[in-house]
C-alpha positions in Angstrom: -52.3 -17.4 55.8 -54.3 -14.4 57.0 -53.0 -11.2 58.6 -55.0 -9.3 61.3 -54.6 -5.5 60.5 -56.9 -4.0 63.1 -60.5 -3.9 64.3 -62.1 -7.1 63.0 -60.2 -7.0 59.7 -58.1 -9.8 58.3 -56.6 -10.0 54.9 -55.0 -12.8 52.9 -51.2 -12.3 53.2 -50.8 -13.6 49.6 -52.6 -10.5 48.3 -50.4 -8.0 50.1 -48.3 -5.9 47.7 -46.8 -3.4 50.1 -47.0 -2.1 53.7 -46.1 1.6 54.2 -45.5 3.7 57.4 -48.1 6.4 57.3 -46.0 8.9 59.1 -43.2 8.6 56.5 -45.4 8.7 53.4 -47.7 11.6 54.6 -44.7 13.9 55.0 -44.9 14.5 51.3 -48.5 13.9 50.4 -51.9 12.8 51.7 -52.9 9.2 51.8 -55.7 9.9 49.3 -53.3 11.4 46.8 -50.8 8.5 47.2 -53.6 6.0 46.6 -54.8 8.0 43.6 -51.3 7.9 42.2 -51.2 4.1 42.7 -54.5 4.0 40.8 -56.4 2.7 43.9 -59.0 5.4 43.6 -61.7 5.3 46.2 -60.9 1.8 47.5 -59.5 3.0 50.8 -60.7 1.3 53.9 -59.9 2.9 57.2 -59.7 0.5 60.1 -57.4 2.7 62.2 -59.9 4.3 64.6 -58.2 7.6 64.0 -54.7 6.3 64.9 -53.2 5.9 61.4 -49.9 4.0 61.5 -49.7 1.9 58.4 -51.0 1.7 54.8 -51.5 -1.8 53.5 -51.8 -2.2 49.7 -53.7 -5.3 48.6 -54.4 -6.7 45.1 -57.1 -9.3 44.6 -58.7 -10.3 41.3 -57.3 -7.3 39.4 -58.6 -4.9 42.0 -56.4 -2.8 44.2 -57.4 -1.7 47.7 -55.7 0.2 50.5 -56.2 -0.4 54.2 -55.3 2.2 56.7 -54.5 0.5 60.0 -53.6 1.4 63.6 -51.1 -1.5 63.7 -47.5 -0.4 63.1 -45.6 -1.5 60.1 -43.1 -3.2 62.4 -45.8 -5.3 64.1 -47.3 -6.2 60.7 -43.9 -7.3 59.5 -43.4 -9.4 62.5 -46.8 -11.1 62.0 -46.0 -11.9 58.4 -42.6 -13.3 59.1 -44.0 -15.3 61.9 -46.5 -16.8 59.4 -43.6 -17.8 57.1 -41.9 -19.8 59.9 -45.1 -21.8 60.7 
């Protein structure tokens, strides 16, 4: 199944490793440094339109990417659990 994370961006839910709340994780460090520590590097795609709410970590074919989304972690969690039911 695919998950809509904002703008015109959808990702395969099977590739999701983690979804973080941006407000919580940026209290200690910036998104760029967090991604650097996770060895994501420059593969940060911002689809948030300046309203950063969640950070979605995805791994596909041995490549890690991070998406910054304006959709809250709660909404993304509901969407993924809804997919499991269907």
